[in-house]
C-alpha positions as CSV (number, residue, x, y, z in Angstrom):
1,M,-4.6,23.9,-8.2
2,R,-5.7,20.4,-9.2
3,R,-2.5,18.9,-10.7
4,Q,-3.2,17.2,-14.0
5,R,-4.2,13.8,-14.0
6,E,-1.3,11.1,-15.5
7,S,-1.4,7.9,-16.3
8,V,1.6,5.1,-15.6
9,M,1.9,1.8,-16.6
10,V,4.0,-0.4,-14.6
11,R,5.3,-4.1,-14.5
12,G,2.8,-6.6,-13.0
13,G,4.1,-8.4,-9.5
14,G,2.8,-12.2,-10.0
15,R,2.0,-14.2,-7.5
16,P,2.7,-17.4,-8.0
17,R,1.6,-19.9,-5.7
18,E,-0.5,-23.5,-4.6
19,G,-3.7,-23.2,-4.9
20,G,-4.2,-19.0,-4.4
21,P,-5.6,-16.9,-6.2
22,P,-4.6,-15.6,-9.7
23,P,-1.5,-13.4,-10.6
24,R,-3.1,-10.2,-10.3
25,P,-2.4,-9.2,-14.1
26,V,-0.2,-5.9,-15.6
27,R,-3.2,-2.7,-15.7
28,E,-2.7,0.7,-16.8
29,I,-2.6,3.1,-13.4
30,L,-4.4,6.3,-13.5
31,A,-3.2,8.5,-11.2
32,G,-6.1,10.9,-10.2
33,A,-5.0,11.6,-6.3
34,L,-1.4,10.5,-5.7
35,P,1.8,13.1,-7.1
36,A,3.9,11.7,-10.1
37,T,6.9,10.9,-7.7
38,L,4.7,9.1,-4.6
39,L,2.7,7.3,-7.2
40,V,5.4,5.4,-9.0
41,L,7.5,4.7,-5.5
42,A,3.8,3.2,-4.9
43,L,3.8,0.8,-7.8
44,L,7.1,0.5,-8.0
45,G,6.8,-3.4,-9.4
46,A,3.2,-4.1,-8.5
47,A,0.0,-4.7,-9.6
48,G,-1.4,-1.0,-9.1
49,C,-4.9,0.4,-8.8
50,G,-7.4,-1.5,-10.9
51,S,-8.6,0.4,-14.1
52,G,-12.1,-0.4,-15.4
53,G,-10.0,-0.7,-18.9
54,G,-9.4,-4.7,-20.1
55,G,-9.5,-5.9,-16.4
56,G,-12.6,-6.9,-16.4
57,D,-13.0,-7.7,-12.5
58,G,-16.0,-5.0,-12.3
59,R,-13.6,-2.5,-9.9
60,E,-14.0,1.3,-10.0
61,S,-11.7,3.2,-11.6
62,D,-9.8,6.9,-11.8
63,R,-10.3,8.9,-14.9
64,G,-7.5,10.7,-16.5
65,G,-5.5,11.1,-19.7
66,A,-4.5,8.1,-21.2
67,G,-1.2,8.9,-22.0
68,A,1.2,6.5,-20.4
69,V,4.9,7.0,-18.7
70,P,6.9,4.5,-17.8
71,A,8.0,3.5,-14.3
72,A,11.2,3.9,-13.3
73,R,12.3,0.2,-13.5
74,S,14.6,0.4,-9.7
75,G,15.7,2.4,-7.4
76,T,14.0,5.7,-6.1
77,P,12.9,8.2,-9.0
78,S,14.6,11.2,-8.4
79,L,12.0,14.2,-8.5
80,S,11.5,17.1,-7.3
81,A,9.2,17.5,-4.1
82,P,5.6,19.0,-4.7
83,S,5.6,22.7,-3.8
84,T,4.8,23.0,0.1
85,E,1.0,24.3,1.5
86,P,-0.8,26.0,4.5
87,G,0.6,24.1,7.9
88,G,4.0,23.2,5.6
89,Y,2.8,20.1,3.9
90,N,3.1,19.4,0.9
91,A,0.9,17.3,-2.1
92,T,3.1,14.2,-1.4
93,D,2.5,14.3,2.4
94,R,-1.5,14.1,1.6
95,G,-0.7,11.6,-0.8
96,W,1.7,9.3,1.3
97,A,-1.3,10.1,4.4
98,Q,-3.8,8.9,1.8
99,L,-2.5,5.9,0.7
100,M,-1.2,4.2,4.4
101,T,-4.4,5.0,5.8
102,P,-6.5,2.1,3.6
103,M,-3.5,-0.1,3.7
104,N,-3.6,0.2,7.4
105,E,-7.0,-0.2,7.3
106,R,-7.5,-3.3,5.3
107,T,-4.7,-4.9,6.4
108,L,-6.4,-4.7,10.1
109,L,-8.9,-7.4,8.8
110,L,-5.9,-9.5,8.0
111,L,-4.1,-9.7,10.8
112,D,-7.1,-9.8,12.7
113,L,-7.7,-13.1,10.9
114,V,-4.0,-14.6,11.4
115,A,-4.0,-13.8,15.0
116,D,-7.1,-15.5,15.8
117,R,-6.4,-18.5,13.1
118,A,-2.9,-19.3,12.3
119,A,-1.2,-22.2,12.6
120,D,2.1,-21.7,13.1
121,P,1.9,-19.4,16.7
122,G,5.5,-17.3,15.7
123,L,3.0,-16.5,12.8
124,S,-0.1,-15.6,15.5
125,D,2.0,-13.6,17.3
126,L,3.9,-11.7,15.0
127,A,0.5,-11.1,13.7
128,R,-0.9,-9.3,17.4
129,S,2.3,-7.2,17.4
130,T,2.2,-5.9,14.0
131,R,-1.3,-5.0,14.6
132,V,-1.1,-3.0,18.0
133,T,1.5,-0.7,15.8
134,H,-0.4,-0.5,13.0
135,R,-3.5,1.2,15.0
136,D,-0.9,3.5,16.5
137,E,0.1,4.6,13.2
138,L,-3.5,5.0,11.9
139,T,-4.0,7.4,14.5
140,R,-1.5,9.2,13.7
141,L,-2.4,8.9,10.2
142,R,-5.7,10.4,10.4
143,G,-4.6,13.0,12.3
144,L,-2.1,14.2,9.4
145,L,-5.2,13.4,7.0
146,R,-7.0,16.2,9.0
147,D,-4.0,18.1,9.1
148,T,-3.7,18.5,5.4
149,G,-7.3,19.1,4.3
150,A,-8.1,15.3,3.3
151,A,-9.7,13.6,6.2
152,G,-12.7,12.0,5.1
153,T,-11.6,10.8,1.3
154,N,-10.2,7.9,0.4
155,P,-8.8,8.0,-3.7
156,H,-8.0,4.2,-3.2
157,E,-11.4,2.8,-2.2
158,G,-12.1,-0.3,-4.0
159,H,-8.5,-0.1,-5.8
160,D,-6.3,-3.4,-6.1
161,M,-2.8,-2.4,-6.1
162,K,-0.4,-4.6,-4.5
163,G,0.0,-4.3,-0.4
164,M,-3.8,-3.1,-0.3
165,I,-5.6,-6.1,1.4
166,T,-8.7,-6.6,-0.7
167,E,-12.5,-8.2,-0.1
168,E,-10.6,-11.0,-2.6
169,E,-8.0,-11.3,-0.5
170,L,-10.0,-11.7,2.6
171,R,-12.0,-13.9,1.8
172,S,-9.5,-16.5,0.3
173,V,-7.9,-16.1,3.6
174,S,-10.9,-17.0,5.5
175,E,-11.6,-19.9,3.2
176,S,-8.2,-21.6,4.1
177,R,-7.2,-23.7,6.5
178,G,-3.5,-24.6,8.2
179,K,-0.5,-24.8,6.2
180,A,-2.5,-22.8,3.2
181,F,-3.9,-20.3,5.1
182,D,-0.5,-19.7,6.5
183,A,1.0,-19.6,3.1
184,L,-1.5,-17.1,1.8
185,A,-1.5,-14.8,4.6
186,K,2.5,-14.5,4.4
187,T,1.8,-13.9,0.8
188,Y,-0.2,-11.1,1.6
189,L,1.2,-9.4,4.7
190,R,5.1,-9.6,3.0
191,E,3.6,-7.7,0.1
192,H,1.9,-5.3,2.6
193,L,5.2,-4.4,4.4
194,E,7.2,-4.2,1.3
195,Q,5.0,-1.8,-0.3
196,G,4.5,0.4,2.9
197,I,8.7,0.5,3.3
198,L,8.7,1.4,-0.7
199,V,5.7,4.5,-0.7
200,S,7.4,5.6,3.2
201,R,11.0,5.7,1.3
202,G,9.4,8.3,-1.4
203,E,7.9,10.3,1.5
204,R,11.0,10.9,3.3
205,D,12.4,11.5,0.1
206,S,10.2,14.3,-1.3
207,G,8.0,15.5,2.2
208,A,7.9,18.5,4.1
209,A,6.8,18.3,7.5
210,P,8.0,16.5,9.8
211,A,4.7,15.1,11.2
212,A,4.8,13.4,8.3
213,T,7.9,12.5,7.2
214,D,9.3,11.5,11.0
215,L,6.0,9.1,10.5
216,A,7.0,7.8,7.6
217,R,10.9,7.4,9.1
218,E,9.6,5.7,11.8
219,V,6.8,3.4,9.6
220,G,9.6,2.2,7.1
221,E,11.5,0.9,9.4
222,R,9.1,-0.7,11.3
223,R,7.7,-2.7,8.0
224,A,11.8,-3.9,7.9
225,G,11.7,-5.5,11.5
226,Q,8.7,-6.7,10.8
227,L,9.4,-8.5,7.1
228,K,12.8,-9.4,8.8
229,A,11.0,-11.5,11.4
230,L,8.3,-12.8,8.4
231,R,11.0,-14.2,6.0
232,Q,12.4,-15.9,9.8
233,L,8.4,-18.1,9.9
234,G,9.2,-18.6,6.1
235,G,7.5,-15.8,4.7
C-alpha cells in the first residue's frame, strides 16, 4: 500500500563562495519516494529536492500534499522503522538504495573530472581512490534495488538536493581552472560525503535487511574517512 505523500520544510544549506553558483534557496520538500524517517535524515539542514513552486529553476517537482512538517533541528529523528516486506527489506532499505544510487552515479562524474584536472595532486589522488569505492558501492546498491523490486526507478531524477551533484554544478566545475576548480570540487564533494554519512546513519537505525544495513555501515565509515582526508586538503 502506498504511503501518503508528505511535504517537509527544511532549512537551506547556502554555500557562500566567491565566483561560484548562488546558494540554493530554502525549498518545500515533497516526499514521494522516501519514507518519512529517511527523508528527514536525508534533507536535515539541506536544500533538498527542488519543487516547482517558487523555485523558478524549471526542475520537475514531486506531487504531494500541501501540509508542511518541520524537520528536526539536529540529531537523528527518533521514529519507528517501517514494517518489513518480502525478502526482509523495509521501505527505508528501498528508499536508501534509491537515494544513494543516483548520489553515487552523479558523484562519479565529478570524481572523473577531479581525478584528471585537480591542481592539487592530493585532491586528484583522493578522487581516484574515492572513485574506486563508489563504483563498488554502486554495484551493490543496484543489487539492493533489484532485491527490493525498485530496479529501474529513480524517484530523484532531476532533483536539486544537497549531496546530489547536478548538471549545473558539473558545468561550474568543468568551466573553472586551477584553485577555483579545486575549491568548487571540494565544496561539492564535501556535501556529498556529509549527506552520505547522514542518510546511511538513518538506514542503520531504521533499515531491516542486513544486506542494506551492513552496506550502510560500510558506506558511513568510508565516507567519514574520505571526509577526513578531504578536510586535510582544506576541503
